[in-house]
VOGU-3710 file (C-alpha; in Angstrom, 3 decimals, decimal comma):
1> sarkkarsag> 35,195/11,481/-35,006  34,143/13,595/-38,041  36,192/11,340/-40,344  34,490/8,225/-38,968  31,091/9,852/-39,304  31,748/10,824/-42,921  33,071/7,367/-43,707  30,000/5,695/-42,177  27,662/8,058/-44,021  29,547/7,444/-47,266
11> vtstaesnrt> 29,257/3,676/-46,942  25,549/3,942/-46,188  24,819/6,310/-49,074  26,809/4,149/-51,474  24,847/1,073/-50,463  21,541/2,893/-50,817  22,407/4,415/-54,214  23,792/1,280/-55,813  21,235/-1,109/-54,246  23,822/-3,872/-54,470
21> plsegqlrsl> 24,559/-6,318/-51,648  27,777/-5,777/-49,755  30,425/-8,443/-49,887  31,549/-10,359/-46,830  34,684/-8,253/-46,538  32,747/-5,025/-46,785  30,278/-6,204/-44,135  33,165/-7,230/-41,889  34,736/-3,789/-42,210  31,380/-2,112/-41,635
31> vqlltvsvld> 30,746/-4,049/-38,425  34,249/-3,256/-37,131  33,717/0,425/-37,933  30,357/0,416/-36,158  31,892/-1,195/-33,076  34,533/1,520/-32,821  32,010/4,274/-33,543  29,570/3,142/-30,859  32,257/2,873/-28,188  33,921/6,180/-29,110
41> assasnitsc> 30,611/8,034/-29,187  29,703/6,659/-25,773  32,984/7,722/-24,208  32,873/11,134/-25,895  29,460/11,896/-24,430  30,893/11,799/-20,908  33,928/14,059/-21,360  33,137/16,547/-24,146  31,185/19,775/-24,293  27,462/20,093/-24,964
51> asstesallq> 27,825/20,630/-28,718  30,236/17,723/-29,126  28,004/15,553/-26,962  25,052/16,292/-29,247  27,096/15,315/-32,303  28,235/12,097/-30,645  24,614/11,299/-29,715  23,519/11,707/-33,323  26,414/9,542/-34,516  25,663/6,846/-31,941
61> ssclllvrei> 21,940/6,752/-32,748  22,742/6,457/-36,475  25,187/3,641/-35,822  22,720/1,769/-33,604  20,040/2,104/-36,254  22,385/0,559/-38,801  23,308/-2,244/-36,368  19,617/-2,992/-35,857  19,126/-3,396/-39,614  22,160/-5,692/-39,844
71> vaakvllpel> 20,854/-7,866/-37,011  17,407/-7,946/-38,602  19,008/-9,175/-41,836  20,628/-12,051/-39,830  24,141/-11,460/-41,116  26,477/-14,118/-39,735  29,881/-12,619/-38,897  32,213/-13,225/-35,943  32,683/-9,481/-35,543  28,932/-9,059/-35,087
81> ydlvkslgdq> 29,015/-11,277/-32,008  31,694/-9,053/-30,479  29,641/-5,971/-31,331  26,586/-7,357/-29,579  28,707/-8,162/-26,532  29,833/-4,526/-26,344  26,191/-3,451/-26,665  25,454/-5,510/-23,567  27,777/-3,193/-21,655  26,246/-0,061/-23,213
91> lvlsprratr> 22,854/-1,296/-22,068  23,703/-0,280/-18,482  26,651/2,089/-18,866  25,297/4,608/-21,352  23,937/7,835/-19,801  21,391/8,227/-22,613  18,038/6,532/-22,313  17,600/6,167/-26,096  20,965/4,429/-26,378  20,124/2,007/-23,566
101> eaaasilvtf> 16,744/1,157/-25,106  18,243/0,609/-28,574  21,039/-1,571/-27,155  18,518/-3,647/-25,185  16,329/-4,156/-28,261  19,292/-5,270/-30,388  20,591/-7,617/-27,689  17,208/-9,290/-27,163  16,660/-9,735/-30,911  20,129/-11,210/-31,282
111> iltypvgdkr> 19,698/-13,714/-28,433  16,271/-14,857/-29,624  16,976/-15,137/-33,374  20,703/-15,805/-33,931  22,416/-19,185/-33,703  24,388/-18,853/-30,489  26,402/-21,537/-28,731  25,340/-22,705/-25,307  28,374/-21,245/-23,536  28,096/-17,840/-25,210
121> ldsqvrqlvt> 24,335/-17,700/-24,638  24,746/-18,681/-21,010  27,440/-16,029/-20,564  25,331/-13,272/-22,115  22,214/-14,174/-20,136  24,092/-14,409/-16,842  25,834/-11,106/-17,501  22,446/-9,522/-18,096  21,108/-11,010/-14,856  24,165/-9,731/-12,988
131> ncsgfefeeg> 23,651/-6,219/-14,370  20,094/-6,215/-13,023  21,314/-6,273/-9,437  25,010/-5,447/-9,546  24,929/-2,091/-11,309  25,028/0,963/-9,073  22,621/3,334/-10,810  18,871/2,837/-11,071  18,624/3,720/-14,780  21,062/0,990/-15,770
141> rlsaldalhs> 19,317/-1,634/-13,669  15,955/-0,660/-15,174  17,334/-1,068/-18,701  18,700/-4,512/-17,827  15,354/-5,457/-16,274  13,517/-4,318/-19,406  15,752/-6,543/-21,518  15,225/-9,443/-19,122  11,471/-8,908/-19,284  11,644/-9,294/-23,060
151> lakkqayaql> 13,722/-12,467/-22,655  11,241/-14,034/-20,230  9,655/-15,914/-23,121  12,836/-18,018/-23,391  11,782/-20,726/-20,949  15,162/-22,428/-20,940  16,299/-19,890/-18,307  13,028/-19,629/-16,406  14,450/-20,912/-13,118  17,500/-18,628/-13,335
161> fflamtlqll> 15,312/-15,604/-14,044  12,876/-16,565/-11,300  15,494/-16,836/-8,562  17,335/-13,705/-9,675  14,168/-11,609/-9,825  13,026/-12,887/-6,438  16,266/-11,599/-4,908  15,845/-8,366/-6,856  12,301/-7,967/-5,552  13,514/-8,480/-2,000
171> ndgslkcrvk> 16,777/-6,509/-1,898  16,608/-3,680/-4,434  16,295/-0,260/-2,830  14,499/1,286/-5,808  10,722/1,004/-6,017  10,782/1,157/-9,831  13,253/-1,730/-9,995  11,175/-3,819/-7,594  8,045/-3,214/-9,647  9,893/-4,187/-12,819
181> aadviaslvr> 11,257/-7,336/-11,149  7,699/-8,277/-10,157  6,638/-7,767/-13,780  9,380/-10,148/-14,924  8,224/-12,816/-12,448  4,604/-12,318/-13,534  5,612/-12,740/-17,186  7,446/-15,960/-16,331  4,542/-17,285/-14,287  2,091/-16,723/-17,126
191> rvskellseq> 4,294/-18,509/-19,693  5,736/-21,561/-17,930  3,999/-24,906/-17,910  1,886/-26,174/-15,041  4,484/-28,808/-14,207  7,319/-26,286/-13,894  5,122/-23,932/-11,921  3,957/-26,598/-9,470  7,247/-28,455/-9,072  9,617/-25,494/-8,805
201> flqfglkwmg> 8,125/-22,021/-8,429  5,341/-22,995/-6,033  7,576/-25,280/-3,999  10,150/-22,510/-3,608  7,489/-20,093/-2,375  5,910/-22,525/0,090  9,294/-23,622/1,439  10,464/-20,057/2,013  7,144/-19,019/3,509  7,172/-21,990/5,892
211> sldnsegsds> 10,799/-21,553/6,941  9,612/-20,451/10,394  8,827/-24,060/11,283  12,512/-24,998/11,011  14,061/-21,836/12,502  14,391/-22,542/16,199  15,183/-19,398/18,141  15,903/-17,314/15,040  12,463/-15,911/14,356  13,642/-12,390/15,169
221> sassrslvia> 16,628/-12,466/12,833  16,603/-10,352/9,687  17,500/-13,314/7,471  14,509/-15,338/8,652  12,155/-12,419/8,079  13,603/-11,794/4,622  13,129/-15,435/3,645  9,503/-15,390/4,781  8,856/-12,138/2,888  10,378/-13,649/-0,270
231> gvqvcsllvq> 8,111/-16,684/-0,056  5,041/-14,561/0,629  5,733/-12,273/-2,344  6,276/-15,230/-4,675  3,036/-16,897/-3,568  1,225/-13,580/-3,912  2,333/-13,241/-7,552  1,327/-16,846/-8,234  -2,117/-16,239/-6,751  -2,588/-13,117/-8,824
241> hradimkrqa> -1,501/-14,566/-12,171  -2,163/-18,339/-11,910  -5,279/-18,617/-9,776  -6,310/-21,822/-11,578  -3,396/-23,691/-9,995  -3,298/-21,886/-6,643  -6,911/-22,741/-5,803  -5,725/-26,230/-4,863  -3,164/-24,743/-2,467  -5,533/-22,374/-0,663
251> atlfllarta> -5,630/-24,425/2,560  -1,818/-24,678/2,680  -1,370/-20,956/2,026  -3,807/-19,966/4,758  -2,214/-22,333/7,276  1,258/-20,915/6,610  -0,139/-17,367/6,758  -1,785/-18,049/10,128  1,482/-19,427/11,480  3,417/-16,349/10,348
261> llrylhcrpa> 0,821/-13,957/11,752  0,837/-15,725/15,108  4,642/-15,602/15,261  5,084/-11,938/14,364  2,101/-10,618/16,291  3,800/-12,069/19,399  0,587/-13,400/20,905  -0,580/-16,731/22,284  -3,494/-18,744/20,849  -5,083/-19,100/24,276
271> dllleaprke> -5,315/-15,310/24,678  -7,035/-14,903/21,318  -9,588/-17,619/22,013  -10,779/-15,958/25,232  -14,183/-14,331/24,941  -13,308/-10,757/25,887  -15,880/-8,749/27,855  -17,672/-5,769/26,425  -16,150/-3,153/28,757  -13,426/-0,735/27,686
281> vgeeeqveva> -9,868/-1,994/27,928  -7,941/1,100/26,771  -6,968/-0,018/23,283  -6,286/3,549/22,147  -3,671/4,000/24,844  -2,161/0,627/23,934  -1,792/1,651/20,278  -0,327/5,059/21,137  2,217/3,532/23,538  3,113/0,877/20,934
291> qekaeeegia> 3,599/3,589/18,310  5,941/5,562/20,575  7,924/2,419/21,365  8,088/1,470/17,672  9,395/4,925/16,753  12,075/4,670/19,432  13,191/1,246/18,217  12,951/2,181/14,520  10,285/-0,413/13,786  7,480/1,830/12,598
301> gsgegadwav> 9,498/3,215/9,716  10,628/1,460/6,568  13,358/-0,561/8,210  14,436/-3,617/6,297  13,220/-6,921/7,700  11,089/-5,411/10,481  8,158/-7,346/11,912  5,631/-4,974/10,364  6,951/-5,789/6,871  6,279/-9,521/7,365
311> lyqvllller> 2,774/-8,868/8,676  2,043/-6,443/5,845  3,131/-8,869/3,122  1,264/-11,812/4,675  -1,942/-9,796/4,928  -1,533/-8,639/1,314  -1,252/-12,296/0,288  -4,475/-13,122/2,142  -6,222/-10,188/0,490  -5,206/-11,418/-2,953
321> clthlgpaae> -6,317/-14,943/-2,075  -9,798/-13,757/-1,129  -9,919/-11,634/-4,293  -8,717/-14,210/-6,853  -9,286/-17,712/-5,451  -13,042/-17,534/-4,814  -14,812/-20,181/-2,686  -11,599/-22,128/-2,038  -10,105/-19,154/-0,211  -13,368/-18,443/1,579
331> lacvdpgdls> -13,481/-21,969/2,994  -9,838/-21,763/4,065  -10,500/-18,386/5,692  -12,995/-19,859/8,195  -11,043/-23,045/8,890  -11,266/-23,508/12,690  -8,107/-25,594/12,964  -7,466/-27,434/16,210  -8,907/-25,128/18,875  -7,823/-27,449/21,683
341> sdtsppplml> -4,131/-27,410/20,725  -1,681/-24,822/22,070  0,662/-25,225/19,099  -1,912/-24,988/16,310  -2,502/-21,438/15,029  -5,913/-19,965/15,898  -8,521/-19,121/13,252  -7,510/-16,470/10,784  -10,071/-13,795/11,652  -8,971/-13,764/15,300
351> lvleallfph> -5,445/-12,950/14,108  -6,763/-10,249/11,781  -8,729/-8,805/14,682  -5,566/-8,695/16,776  -3,598/-7,077/13,937  -6,069/-4,170/13,912  -4,244/-2,896/17,024  -0,772/-3,120/15,454  1,070/0,236/15,650  2,028/0,466/11,969
361> awvravccrl> -0,684/2,171/9,877  0,016/0,054/6,765  -0,722/-3,152/8,682  -3,964/-1,729/10,041  -4,969/-0,527/6,562  -4,580/-3,915/4,884  -6,309/-5,538/7,902  -9,324/-3,301/7,351  -9,404/-4,112/3,634  -9,157/-7,831/4,389
371> lllylsqrdv> -11,912/-7,525/6,963  -14,077/-5,664/4,455  -13,658/-8,512/1,939  -14,728/-10,943/4,664  -17,806/-8,856/5,550  -18,806/-8,336/1,910  -19,564/-12,065/1,634  -21,996/-11,895/4,559  -25,389/-10,388/5,222  -26,185/-8,198/8,236
381> trltsdaisa> -29,120/-10,405/9,180  -27,575/-13,894/8,951  -23,851/-13,068/9,386  -22,877/-16,184/7,425  -21,739/-16,781/3,880  -23,811/-18,761/1,390  -20,788/-20,788/0,290  -19,962/-21,730/3,896  -23,559/-22,684/4,660  -23,765/-24,860/1,534
391> snlpsfellt> -20,507/-26,698/2,261  -21,665/-28,138/5,654  -18,040/-28,105/6,820  -16,919/-27,030/10,312  -16,132/-23,339/10,301  -15,231/-20,503/12,629  -17,389/-17,417/12,132  -16,133/-14,307/13,892  -19,463/-12,481/13,791  -21,528/-15,276/15,355
401> rpnglyqlgr> -18,986/-15,843/18,139  -20,029/-14,540/21,588  -18,937/-10,891/21,881  -17,505/-11,111/18,356  -19,341/-8,023/17,134  -18,300/-6,082/20,245  -14,648/-6,972/19,741  -14,827/-5,969/16,107  -16,595/-2,678/16,823  -14,186/-1,738/19,603
411> rlcvclsqag> -11,105/-2,285/17,459  -12,597/-0,433/14,510  -13,219/2,544/16,795  -9,553/2,430/17,787  -8,536/2,543/14,114  -10,886/5,467/13,489  -9,612/7,283/16,572  -6,047/7,249/15,219  -7,024/9,678/12,452  -3,746/11,575/12,691
421> qatgalveaa> -1,703/8,532/11,624  -4,370/6,950/9,383  -4,048/6,641/5,625  -6,871/7,120/3,136  -7,214/3,386/2,516  -7,385/2,690/6,252  -10,093/5,308/6,831  -12,286/4,130/3,938  -12,081/0,440/4,801  -12,512/0,990/8,544
431> saaavftvra> -15,535/3,238/7,966  -17,228/0,700/5,690  -16,551/-2,121/8,192  -17,892/0,019/11,060  -21,112/0,698/9,123  -21,613/-3,050/8,601  -20,948/-3,682/12,311  -23,482/-1,056/13,440  -26,174/-2,478/11,169  -25,439/-6,042/12,276
441> mfrqtegdga> -25,497/-5,086/15,963  -28,869/-3,386/15,543  -30,372/-6,616/14,230  -28,501/-9,190/16,321  -28,406/-7,608/19,810  -31,870/-5,966/19,824  -30,278/-2,543/19,469  -28,135/-2,609/22,627  -24,897/-3,229/20,761  -25,740/-0,606/18,138
451> awlmqrlrgv> -26,458/1,926/20,898  -23,070/1,234/22,478  -21,221/1,576/19,165  -23,127/4,677/18,069  -22,385/6,286/21,429  -18,711/5,530/21,029  -18,657/6,945/17,496  -20,433/10,023/18,823  -17,677/10,378/21,423  -15,024/10,211/18,685
461> gtdsqrtgpr> -16,857/12,850/16,647  -17,484/15,251/19,540  -13,985/15,128/21,020  -13,031/18,772/21,517  -9,314/18,040/21,837  -8,776/16,726/18,299  -11,750/18,012/16,354  -10,246/18,212/12,863  -9,640/14,854/11,166  -11,604/12,743/13,641
471> rllvlrlyll> -14,811/14,750/13,372  -14,657/14,904/9,576  -14,007/11,160/9,478  -17,047/10,392/11,657  -19,247/12,691/9,563  -18,268/10,832/6,401  -18,988/7,551/8,171  -22,458/8,896/9,016  -23,008/9,712/5,348  -22,174/6,144/4,398
481> llreeqdplf> -24,494/4,835/7,113  -27,318/7,087/5,918  -26,993/5,675/2,404  -26,823/2,030/3,531  -29,394/1,780/6,323  -33,068/2,077/5,339  -34,826/0,930/8,527  -36,874/3,880/9,928  -36,747/2,407/13,442  -32,955/2,710/13,405
491> wtrfshhlve> -33,065/6,421/12,566  -35,844/7,100/15,046  -33,609/5,749/17,789  -30,189/7,072/16,778  -30,767/10,262/14,792  -29,760/12,459/17,756  -26,186/11,100/17,590  -25,771/12,290/14,017  -27,474/15,628/14,676  -25,243/16,367/17,670
501> vasraclsvq> -21,969/15,667/15,848  -23,087/17,641/12,790  -24,275/20,569/14,953  -20,959/20,684/16,809  -19,145/20,627/13,469  -21,155/23,626/12,216  -20,549/25,517/15,469  -16,797/24,843/15,423  -16,528/26,459/11,976  -17,908/29,756/13,283
511> paqgglldss> -15,117/32,081/14,529  -14,943/33,077/18,141  -15,105/36,656/19,439  -12,737/39,031/17,683  -12,764/36,961/14,490  -10,159/34,516/15,825  -10,252/30,762/15,674  -9,273/28,560/18,559  -5,898/26,864/18,280  -7,559/23,443/18,218
521> spepqqqqqq> -9,809/24,386/15,260  -9,118/22,701/11,908  -7,542/24,491/8,965  -9,726/26,653/6,662  -9,875/24,059/3,873  -10,764/21,341/6,338  -13,337/23,660/7,935  -15,063/24,088/4,591  -15,155/20,322/3,982  -16,411/19,732/7,511
531> qqvaeevlal> -19,241/22,236/7,124  -20,301/20,808/3,752  -20,390/17,238/5,045  -22,224/18,302/8,230  -24,916/20,110/6,225  -25,319/17,055/3,987  -25,687/14,810/7,060  -28,380/17,065/8,530  -30,276/17,119/5,231  -30,223/13,317/4,911
541> veqrvgsqqf> -31,310/12,859/8,537  -34,270/15,127/7,871  -35,216/12,967/4,877  -34,994/9,779/6,937  -37,038/10,851/9,998  -39,234/13,637/8,598  -39,142/17,365/9,197  -41,203/17,369/12,386  -39,086/14,831/14,256  -35,891/16,332/12,879
551> lgvlaavqrr> -36,728/19,798/14,187  -37,543/18,334/17,604  -34,232/16,473/17,768  -32,313/19,533/16,547  -33,918/21,778/19,174  -33,147/19,269/21,937  -29,525/18,989/20,830  -29,106/22,762/20,679  -30,598/23,153/24,177  -28,207/20,531/25,507
561> lqqakasrkq> -25,228/22,260/23,884  -26,272/25,634/25,299  -26,715/24,135/28,754  -23,267/22,559/28,556  -21,782/25,891/27,494  -23,511/27,717/30,352  -22,342/25,063/32,803  -18,740/25,527/31,662  -19,029/29,286/32,141  -20,360/28,773/35,658
571> qlaaeavtdp> -17,480/26,433/36,468  -14,976/29,016/35,197  -16,616/31,757/37,239  -16,550/29,578/40,342  -12,931/28,663/39,697  -12,016/32,365/39,502  -13,193/32,695/43,117  -12,098/29,369/44,612  -8,778/28,926/42,778  -7,673/32,237/41,232
581> rafaakkver> -4,151/31,015/40,468  -5,396/28,153/38,254  -7,923/30,509/36,626  -5,184/33,020/35,865  -2,956/30,299/34,367  -5,766/29,149/32,065  -6,474/32,734/31,059  -2,835/33,275/30,107  -2,879/30,028/28,116  -6,000/31,154/26,221
591> qqqkkgarkr> -4,367/34,491/25,431  -1,311/32,694/24,048  -3,549/30,493/21,922  -5,353/33,547/20,526  -2,024/35,208/19,823  -0,815/32,132/17,985  -4,065/31,919/15,998  -3,733/35,588/15,014  -0,150/34,998/13,913  -1,077/31,983/11,789
601> rnlrfdatkg> -3,953/33,910/10,230  -1,636/36,777/9,282  0,903/34,364/7,794  -1,797/32,711/5,669  -3,013/36,130/4,521  0,552/37,159/3,580  1,005/33,906/1,685  -2,103/34,566/-0,409  -0,798/38,078/-1,222  2,608/36,717/-2,195
611> tnkrprkn> 4,493/38,598/0,516  7,016/37,021/2,852  7,204/39,072/6,029  9,299/38,022/8,953  7,370/37,478/12,164  7,942/40,072/14,810  10,050/39,188/17,793  8,363/39,271/21,162
//
């Protein structure tokens, strides 16, 4: 190894000192020496000690630097072709990141600039594509994907790269590799011609996405779901990067998306078209039972090919369509279809409304974002879009449908009630949509619908069983409503709802007797956030209604809370006489809760001091 290093350094120094071009024989010998040096240094790095590995790394980096200069000079030698072929293996096999990056750069430069025969070029490109998916370790696949991303400008292999990266995007278990595969497809989509994009890429995506129409009885199979997901992801990338072409396909995309949603939501069009009554139907219990069933069957997790994955990808496609395609997507979104047919999929927003009750939180989150995009194009007074009104085409508007606002408000309350399983995106989008719904109900139903929805939100915020995330969520929703709504009549009628929830939040932060917190109380950090938001809500309510009315509402709310507290004490005292056994059981339960709260407080105090005491045994 030292002899080879000295020989390579001697040849390099001689060439630099003399400044004379090397002969063909000298170049041939140099390339052969570099080939052996690169391979030996790579093998030595895996089996030698740390010091030897460092020396081999320096030797390999020097050799690769020299190879890069030779390739840049466009030296034509048969041995150089063999050297580049060995670098294609080092691109995925080398444990060093710098070596993989240098090998990828040399290989890409060689393929793009050197005269290479069709068979050799095809072999090298296909080997690179195979390494993207066939190599075991993530680092090697990422290096191959980086090289393929640089080769995406070579449009002769656009279809090969497109199909390979679509499979990579669908099957690779690494998130980084999937993101890189999507980048390769996006680079291809931006570079290819309109004819190639329309005749091949788009047709592949639409055919895969519509494969449900030809799959009789196999809609639940993993292969069918995977094919639909592949088509949806391809169309989503096309919409994001070539919106100029996809605007013409908006109606087709929305029709296929409606068909997929109807199939994987497992519902019938006739049930969705029924005008549901305003009364409660127990949606929260339905979602909780569905979540428990999904966890038992392994559906709610990240299982490959599950129904939730298809719904999630389809809804993401619709979100991108509404974001990038403009009026074309907006018109397709309100397409009524054939409402009299049992086989035709129902309007899109009815399916989105049904998906708000799906057990998986990711599906509900993207549903809320999609719904928010739909509502952002409409005004709370007219509930219609300007583009839809100007088109004079038949449309299906969810908000102007009988009981449409009630259905929307009820399902949004279900999403907000599931605060324990909700993500940040779901909470933000659902809160913004709920604010729009409250304001629209106040103007469209003469305040009756707004009163019903505000009362239900008040119930979510004052629930004493799960006070933590739900109450904080409702308080933040109230803040958003206070900033959006300017009508003084609204706040005159509904200010007591906000004051009651905020007052309960401030009272729940105060410790009980003995300095202990109840077991159902939120954590200290969440308590601090809850108190800050509650104080901000009270201050904004006072600005909206005036100090005199605010003090009257606050006094009435405090009297009602004190009366409720006194009534509970009377019930407990009566229960101690009429049913002493039940009273004793509750008393023991409260003592256990206080003991647990004291234990958790001591553990938090020890953690802040840096001590780690073992809890005492009972």
